[in-house]
C-alpha positions as CSV (number, residue, x, y, z in Angstrom):
1,M,0.0,-0.2,-0.4
2,T,1.6,3.6,-1.0
3,K,0.9,6.3,1.7
4,I,0.5,9.5,-0.7
5,A,0.3,12.8,1.8
6,F,-1.5,16.3,0.5
7,I,0.0,19.3,2.4
8,G,-2.2,22.2,1.0
9,A,-5.0,19.9,0.6
10,G,-8.3,22.3,0.3
11,S,-7.9,23.2,-3.4
12,I,-11.4,23.0,-4.5
13,G,-10.2,21.2,-7.9
14,F,-6.9,19.9,-7.9
15,T,-6.7,17.6,-4.7
16,R,-9.6,15.7,-6.5
17,E,-8.6,15.2,-10.0
18,L,-5.0,14.4,-8.9
19,V,-6.8,11.3,-6.5
20,R,-9.1,10.6,-9.5
21,D,-5.9,9.9,-11.5
22,I,-3.8,8.3,-8.8
23,F,-6.6,5.4,-8.5
24,T,-6.6,4.7,-12.4
25,F,-3.5,2.5,-11.7
26,P,-3.3,-1.0,-10.2
27,L,-0.8,-0.4,-8.1
28,L,-2.2,2.6,-6.5
29,A,-5.8,1.7,-6.4
30,D,-5.6,0.8,-2.6
31,A,-3.6,4.0,-1.7
32,E,-3.7,5.8,1.7
33,I,-4.6,9.2,0.8
34,A,-3.7,11.7,4.1
35,L,-4.9,15.2,3.8
36,M,-3.9,17.9,5.7
37,D,-4.4,21.5,5.0
38,I,-4.7,24.6,7.7
39,D,-8.6,25.5,6.9
40,P,-11.0,22.4,8.3
41,E,-14.0,23.4,6.0
42,R,-11.8,22.8,2.9
43,L,-9.9,20.1,4.5
44,D,-13.2,19.0,5.1
45,F,-14.7,18.8,1.7
46,A,-11.5,17.6,0.1
47,K,-12.1,14.6,2.4
48,R,-15.5,14.1,1.4
49,S,-14.8,14.7,-2.6
50,V,-11.9,11.6,-1.6
51,E,-14.5,9.4,-0.4
52,K,-16.6,10.1,-3.5
53,I,-14.1,8.8,-5.9
54,I,-13.1,6.1,-3.8
55,A,-17.0,4.8,-4.2
56,L,-17.5,5.9,-7.7
57,G,-14.6,3.5,-8.5
58,Q,-15.2,1.0,-6.1
59,Y,-11.3,1.2,-4.6
60,P,-10.1,-0.5,-1.9
61,A,-8.3,3.0,-1.0
62,S,-8.4,4.6,1.9
63,V,-8.4,8.7,3.1
64,T,-8.0,10.2,6.0
65,A,-7.8,14.7,6.9
66,T,-6.0,15.9,9.8
67,L,-5.4,19.6,10.8
68,E,-1.8,18.1,12.2
69,R,0.7,18.3,9.3
70,A,3.4,15.5,11.2
71,E,0.4,13.2,11.4
72,A,0.0,13.2,7.7
73,L,3.2,12.7,6.9
74,R,4.0,9.8,9.2
75,G,4.8,6.7,7.1
76,A,4.5,8.7,3.9
77,D,5.9,7.4,0.6
78,V,5.4,10.6,-1.5
79,V,4.6,14.5,-0.3
80,L,3.0,17.1,-2.7
81,T,2.7,20.3,-1.7
82,T,0.4,23.3,-2.9
83,I,0.4,25.9,-0.4
84,L,0.5,29.7,-0.2
85,A,2.2,31.7,2.1
86,G,0.3,34.6,3.8
87,G,-2.6,34.9,1.9
88,T,-4.1,36.8,-1.1
89,E,-4.1,40.5,1.1
90,V,-0.2,40.0,1.0
91,W,0.1,38.9,-2.1
92,W,-1.3,42.3,-3.1
93,H,1.2,44.3,-1.9
94,D,3.8,42.1,-4.0
95,I,1.8,43.9,-7.1
96,E,0.9,47.1,-5.5
97,I,4.5,48.5,-4.3
98,P,6.0,47.5,-7.5
99,K,3.5,49.2,-9.5
100,K,3.8,52.1,-7.1
101,Y,7.0,52.6,-8.3
102,G,6.5,51.5,-12.0
103,V,7.1,48.1,-12.2
104,D,3.4,46.9,-13.7
105,T,3.0,43.4,-13.3
106,N,0.2,41.2,-13.2
107,V,0.8,37.9,-11.8
108,G,3.8,38.3,-9.8
109,D,4.1,34.6,-8.3
110,T,7.2,33.1,-10.4
111,R,10.1,35.7,-10.3
112,G,11.0,39.6,-10.4
113,P,10.3,42.2,-7.1
114,S,7.2,40.2,-6.8
115,G,8.4,36.3,-7.5
116,I,11.3,37.0,-4.9
117,F,9.3,38.7,-1.7
118,R,6.7,35.5,-2.5
119,F,9.6,33.1,-2.1
120,L,11.2,35.2,0.7
121,R,7.9,34.2,2.5
122,T,7.1,30.8,1.4
123,I,10.9,28.9,1.5
124,N,10.3,28.8,5.2
125,P,7.2,27.0,5.7
126,M,8.2,24.8,3.0
127,M,11.6,23.9,4.9
128,D,9.2,23.4,7.6
129,I,7.4,20.7,5.8
130,V,10.7,19.2,4.8
131,R,12.5,19.0,8.1
132,D,9.2,17.5,9.2
133,M,9.6,14.9,6.2
134,E,13.5,14.2,7.3
135,K,11.7,12.7,11.0
136,Y,8.1,11.3,9.8
137,C,9.3,9.9,6.5
138,P,12.3,10.1,5.5
139,N,12.2,7.7,2.6
140,A,9.6,9.7,0.7
141,V,9.8,11.9,-2.2
142,L,8.5,15.4,-2.5
143,L,6.6,16.5,-5.8
144,N,5.9,20.4,-5.3
145,Y,3.4,22.3,-6.9
146,T,3.9,25.3,-5.1
147,N,5.6,28.9,-6.7
148,P,8.1,30.0,-7.4
149,M,8.6,26.9,-8.4
150,A,12.8,27.2,-9.5
151,M,13.6,29.4,-6.5
152,L,12.2,26.8,-3.8
153,C,13.2,23.9,-5.3
154,G,16.7,25.2,-5.7
155,A,16.7,26.1,-2.5
156,I,15.1,23.0,-1.0
157,Q,17.3,20.7,-3.0
158,R,20.6,22.2,-1.7
159,Q,19.4,21.7,1.9
160,T,18.2,18.2,2.3
161,F,18.5,14.8,1.5
162,I,14.7,14.1,0.4
163,P,14.2,13.6,-3.0
164,T,12.4,16.5,-4.3
165,T,11.6,17.6,-7.6
166,G,8.7,20.4,-9.0
167,L,5.6,20.3,-11.0
168,C,4.1,22.8,-13.3
169,H,1.4,22.3,-15.8
170,S,2.8,24.5,-18.5
171,V,5.1,22.2,-20.4
172,Q,2.2,19.5,-21.4
173,G,-0.2,22.4,-21.5
174,T,1.7,24.5,-23.9
175,A,2.3,21.6,-25.8
176,Q,-1.5,20.5,-26.3
177,M,-1.8,24.1,-27.3
178,L,0.6,24.3,-30.1
179,G,-0.7,20.6,-31.1
180,W,-4.7,22.2,-31.4
181,W,-3.2,25.1,-33.7
182,I,-1.4,23.0,-36.4
183,G,-4.1,20.3,-35.9
184,A,-2.3,17.5,-34.0
185,A,-3.6,15.3,-31.2
186,Y,-0.8,15.2,-28.0
187,D,-0.4,11.8,-28.4
188,E,0.8,12.7,-31.9
189,I,3.6,15.1,-30.6
190,D,7.1,14.6,-29.4
191,F,9.4,17.2,-27.9
192,V,12.2,18.5,-25.9
193,C,11.9,21.0,-24.0
194,A,14.7,22.4,-21.3
195,G,15.2,26.0,-19.3
196,I,13.9,26.9,-16.2
197,N,10.7,26.8,-14.9
198,H,8.5,29.1,-16.8
199,Q,10.7,29.9,-18.8
200,A,11.9,26.6,-20.5
201,W,11.7,26.2,-24.4
202,Y,10.7,23.4,-26.9
203,L,14.1,22.8,-28.5
204,D,12.3,20.2,-30.6
205,F,8.7,20.0,-31.6
206,K,7.9,17.1,-33.6
207,V,4.5,15.9,-34.9
208,N,4.5,11.8,-36.2
209,G,8.4,12.4,-36.3
210,V,8.4,15.7,-38.3
211,D,9.6,19.0,-37.1
212,A,6.6,21.3,-37.0
213,Y,7.6,24.3,-36.2
214,P,7.4,25.6,-39.9
215,Q,3.9,24.7,-39.3
216,I,3.6,26.4,-36.0
217,Y,4.9,29.8,-37.9
218,Q,2.6,29.4,-40.3
219,A,-0.8,29.3,-37.6
220,I,1.3,32.1,-36.0
221,T,1.6,33.9,-39.2
222,E,-1.6,33.5,-40.8
223,S,-4.3,33.5,-38.5
224,E,-5.5,36.8,-36.8
225,E,-7.2,34.4,-34.1
226,V,-3.9,32.3,-33.4
227,Y,-1.8,35.0,-32.9
228,N,-4.1,37.2,-30.6
229,M,-4.4,33.9,-28.5
230,E,-0.9,34.6,-27.1
231,I,0.5,37.6,-28.4
232,V,3.3,38.1,-26.0
233,R,4.7,34.1,-26.5
234,N,3.9,34.4,-30.4
235,E,6.4,37.9,-31.1
236,M,9.3,36.0,-28.7
237,F,9.2,32.9,-31.2
238,L,8.9,35.2,-34.0
239,A,12.0,37.1,-32.7
240,L,13.6,34.0,-31.0
241,G,12.9,31.4,-33.0
242,K,11.9,28.8,-30.0
243,Y,8.6,28.6,-28.8
244,V,8.5,29.1,-24.3
245,T,6.7,27.5,-22.5
246,E,4.3,29.5,-20.1
247,S,1.6,31.6,-21.4
248,S,1.4,35.7,-22.1
249,G,0.4,36.6,-18.9
250,H,3.8,35.6,-17.1
251,N,6.0,35.9,-19.9
252,S,5.4,39.6,-20.8
253,E,6.8,40.1,-16.8
254,Y,9.9,38.2,-17.2
255,N,11.9,40.3,-19.9
256,W,12.4,43.9,-21.4
257,W,10.3,43.9,-23.9
258,F,6.3,44.4,-23.1
259,R,5.2,45.9,-20.0
260,K,8.2,49.0,-19.9
261,R,5.3,51.7,-21.1
262,P,2.2,52.1,-21.2
263,D,2.1,52.2,-24.8
264,L,3.3,48.6,-25.2
265,I,1.1,47.4,-22.2
266,E,-1.7,48.4,-24.6
267,K,-0.6,46.6,-27.4
268,Y,0.6,43.6,-26.0
269,C,-0.7,43.0,-23.1
270,I,-4.5,43.6,-22.5
271,H,-5.1,41.1,-25.3
272,G,-4.4,37.6,-25.0
273,T,-2.7,37.5,-21.9
274,G,-5.2,35.9,-19.7
275,W,-4.9,38.7,-17.1
276,N,-6.0,42.2,-16.9
277,P,-2.7,44.0,-16.6
278,G,-2.4,47.0,-14.0
279,E,-6.0,46.0,-12.9
280,Y,-4.7,43.0,-9.4
281,A,-8.0,44.3,-7.6
282,Y,-10.1,42.4,-9.8
283,I,-7.6,39.2,-9.3
284,L,-8.1,40.0,-5.1
285,K,-11.7,40.0,-5.8
286,E,-12.4,37.0,-7.5
287,Y,-9.9,35.4,-4.7
288,Q,-12.0,36.9,-2.0
289,E,-15.8,35.8,-3.9
290,R,-14.0,32.4,-4.2
291,E,-13.8,32.1,-0.5
292,T,-17.7,32.6,-0.5
293,S,-18.8,31.0,-3.3
294,W,-16.8,27.8,-3.3
295,K,-19.1,26.2,-0.9
296,D,-22.3,26.3,-3.5
297,E,-19.7,24.4,-5.7
298,V,-19.3,22.3,-2.9
299,K,-22.6,21.5,-2.6
300,K,-23.5,21.3,-6.5
301,W,-20.7,18.7,-6.8
302,F,-22.0,16.5,-4.1
303,A,-25.7,16.9,-5.9
304,A,-24.7,15.4,-8.7
305,E,-25.0,11.7,-9.6
306,T,-20.9,11.2,-11.5
307,P,-19.6,14.6,-10.2
308,I,-16.3,13.3,-11.7
309,D,-15.4,11.6,-14.8
310,I,-13.4,8.9,-13.1
311,E,-10.9,8.2,-16.5
312,R,-7.4,9.2,-16.0
313,G,-6.5,12.7,-16.9
314,R,-2.7,13.8,-18.0
315,E,-1.9,15.5,-14.6
316,Y,1.7,14.1,-14.2
317,A,2.1,13.4,-10.7
318,A,-0.3,10.5,-11.0
319,Y,1.9,8.8,-13.5
320,I,5.3,9.6,-11.7
321,I,4.0,7.8,-8.7
322,N,2.9,4.7,-10.3
323,A,6.7,4.9,-11.9
324,L,8.0,5.5,-8.2
325,R,6.4,2.2,-6.5
326,G,7.3,-0.1,-9.4
327,G,4.9,0.4,-12.7
328,D,5.3,2.0,-15.8
329,S,8.2,4.4,-15.8
330,F,7.4,7.8,-17.0
331,T,9.5,10.8,-18.6
332,F,8.2,14.4,-17.5
333,N,9.9,17.9,-17.7
334,G,10.8,18.0,-13.8
335,N,12.7,20.9,-12.0
336,V,16.2,19.3,-10.8
337,P,19.5,20.2,-10.3
338,N,21.5,21.5,-13.1
339,T,24.4,19.1,-12.8
340,H,25.6,19.8,-16.8
341,L,22.1,19.0,-17.9
342,V,22.0,22.4,-19.5
343,T,25.6,23.2,-20.3
344,N,25.2,27.1,-20.7
345,L,22.6,27.5,-17.3
346,P,24.5,28.0,-14.1
347,L,25.7,24.9,-12.8
348,G,23.5,23.8,-9.7
349,A,21.0,25.9,-10.4
350,C,17.5,24.7,-10.6
351,V,16.2,24.1,-13.9
352,E,13.6,22.4,-15.8
353,V,14.4,19.5,-17.8
354,P,13.2,15.9,-18.8
355,V,13.4,13.8,-15.9
356,L,13.1,9.7,-16.3
357,A,11.3,8.5,-13.0
358,D,11.0,5.0,-12.1
359,K,11.2,2.4,-9.2
360,A,15.0,3.8,-8.7
361,G,14.1,7.3,-8.3
362,F,14.0,10.3,-10.3
363,H,17.1,10.2,-13.5
364,P,17.4,13.7,-15.2
365,I,18.5,13.9,-19.0
366,H,21.0,15.6,-20.5
367,V,19.9,18.1,-23.0
368,G,23.0,20.6,-23.5
369,A,23.2,24.0,-24.8
370,L,20.5,26.1,-24.9
371,P,20.5,28.1,-28.6
372,A,22.4,31.8,-27.6
373,E,19.5,33.7,-28.3
374,C,17.1,31.5,-25.5
375,A,20.2,31.4,-22.8
376,I,20.9,34.8,-22.7
377,L,17.4,35.7,-20.8
378,T,16.9,32.4,-19.1
379,N,20.7,32.9,-18.0
380,V,19.1,36.4,-16.6
381,S,16.6,35.5,-14.6
382,S,18.6,31.7,-13.2
383,Q,21.5,34.0,-12.0
384,I,19.1,36.8,-10.3
385,E,17.2,33.3,-8.5
386,E,20.8,32.1,-7.2
387,M,21.1,35.1,-5.9
388,A,17.9,35.5,-4.1
389,I,18.5,31.6,-2.9
390,A,21.9,32.6,-1.1
391,A,20.7,35.9,-0.1
392,S,17.6,33.8,1.9
393,Q,20.1,31.4,3.2
394,L,22.4,34.6,4.3
395,G,19.6,36.7,5.8
396,D,21.0,39.7,3.5
397,P,18.6,42.3,2.8
398,T,21.5,44.0,0.6
399,M,21.9,40.5,-1.9
400,I,18.1,41.2,-2.5
401,Y,18.4,44.0,-4.0
402,R,21.1,43.8,-6.4
403,A,19.4,40.4,-7.4
404,I,16.2,42.9,-8.3
405,C,18.5,45.1,-9.7
406,H,19.3,42.9,-13.0
407,D,15.4,42.0,-13.0
408,P,14.9,42.7,-16.6
409,L,11.6,44.8,-16.7
410,T,12.3,46.3,-13.4
411,A,15.4,47.5,-14.8
412,A,14.2,48.5,-17.7
413,V,11.9,51.3,-16.2
414,L,13.6,52.2,-12.6
415,S,17.1,54.0,-11.6
416,L,19.1,52.0,-8.8
417,K,18.1,54.4,-5.8
418,E,14.5,54.3,-7.1
419,I,14.7,49.7,-6.6
420,K,16.5,50.3,-3.4
421,D,13.7,52.8,-2.1
422,M,11.0,50.0,-3.8
423,V,13.0,46.9,-2.4
424,N,13.1,48.6,1.3
425,E,9.2,48.8,1.4
426,M,8.5,45.4,0.3
427,F,11.1,44.6,3.0
428,A,8.8,46.9,5.3
429,Q,5.5,45.1,4.5
430,N,7.0,41.6,4.5
431,Q,9.3,41.8,7.7
432,V,6.5,39.6,10.1
433,Y,7.3,36.3,7.3
434,L,11.1,36.5,7.0
435,P,12.6,35.5,10.4
436,Q,15.7,34.6,8.7
437,F,16.4,38.5,8.1
438,K,18.2,39.9,10.8
439,K,17.3,43.8,9.5
440,F,14.8,44.7,6.8
441,K,16.4,47.8,5.1
442,V,19.6,47.7,2.3
């Protein structure tokens, strides 16, 4: 029997869909699902939803729910983390403080000043989880879904013996999107994708063994509808020749090109990004509304005769767990230390590359060098992330400032003095969450 612990199990959709996929593997049909969350109402929903899936599939599985992390972790074989440190009200300041200084972001969960401070808040509870894993389930594997992925995984991987990788939906999601644009089914697609999380590149993209990049180029340049779906990413592809994994809303924050002036935001970022740039208030409102409306969704879900299709989906984690427990090996794109896997990214940094999972564990696959035109931007982001990890471990606010000085969007719109003022204000706002720092001013 396999024990799988979900830390941060109160998600409305993710937990139940992943559990559905897990049970479809015969090796995992009798798994023990251990759910832990700090919200007792959401935890209760998660438990009842798993019980419903067990009943629908007539699985010999079991589920427990607890507010105590140690109880959920004790004896686990696999641990999944989906947490948010500080809540949406704190996230609000990640967006609004940089915006006041002219750095207009719209997601702020991965890199740049917003992503770095999210990392500084989140690494502490994540390391608490890891230390508990070392104590209560030292032979377990950690599958992390929490952002900022590269910084969190990079920091964890150099501080524990627990095998850790990070999983993101963007690789398979983008591959499906590109296939849809050119009329190819996902099962017909083969690709090699590498870089860092949210900034990995499809080095090869083939359909039935044939290079599909000419078809992708044709779809983008000849269809206004396709072009407008992902304006930022499509412009990056037309300039750099390779397609990047994460959506336009995110990618508009990660470079120098699209958000440094209001006219560019209007031209490239208001349409085709999936987010309303500069209007973070609507995001907070949406999250606040979910805090009350999710209960109505729960009632509808349980009222349905078959509230969930128990056929297997494509979520990586279920396939990985099956492989780790002795099922078919599985190759996925995961976040792992760069042991010469990508030769022109920093050694030891967290990179996103193909990884083979089997009963012996994780086996990252050597990719080689990224094309120079992609490596320049990716290197800047990776080296900034490396500085932020080191700064957190050292408790050095000046190093955080210096890292943010090199952030492409920040540097495109602010002077060094303005960046320092912004960073100091963000430290002042976040200091209650940053026990690793002795001082909170550059």
